[in-house]
C-alpha angles and dihedrals in degrees: 000000000000092000090048090054091050091050090050091051090050091050091050091051091048090048090056091052100040119353090196090066088073095038101266115131101222130119120258109248090196091054090048090051091048093050095045105035108026116022097054090052103048137064101202123025137173117202120195127197133169093224127075091208091056090049090053093048091050093046090052093045094052095033092228126162091201104092131144126184138135093282092059109091113250089234091058096050099077090054091051091050093046092052090047091049090054094054121093093209124023147125122230117195118197143173122211087289088079096056095074125077099336122119118205120188136185093038120137099181141036127188122202097207087190132025126238123218086226119069090201090063092055091043089054089055092050093047088066086070099044099073140122108300094034104119103173139046121276120227114221119208122191110180120194135179115235120237092020138098085271091068092047093051090046091054091052089047092051093049091051092044089054088064095059134061095207094098100057093100097048124100100224122187111188103200120200110212116203 
């Protein structure tokens, strides 16, 4: 019963990101927001998601060669990031595999395509972009869909974030997607 609940939560989270991942033929409102509000206005962007399938959908949608997820060999990841760092305009899409040990520079914007219950997890992602060679602030976008599991996870995140001072220096933009 506990595993079934976890699977249902995961499916709800995937539905909010890309309904087609779980077999429902509806457009992704988050993708629409990303394409209309963010991508046209930035040069270099990193998008994080928890789900490999979401990473693959986003990589296909934006036709980017800069993709990191659990199926990408750890030895190949630094090369992907280095090539991305050398581009003037590019999108890198990553799962949680990209939040460890990789340093991305020259990025102005990061999108958390899905929230974490744990603020430290999202901070770890962002820390990949605040490294030597980074000479300007990084905007952090965290879209969420109202009246969905997204909003509930966001509320848990904000309560936990309230209990830590680590986020004072971050430029968060919580974006409600309707």
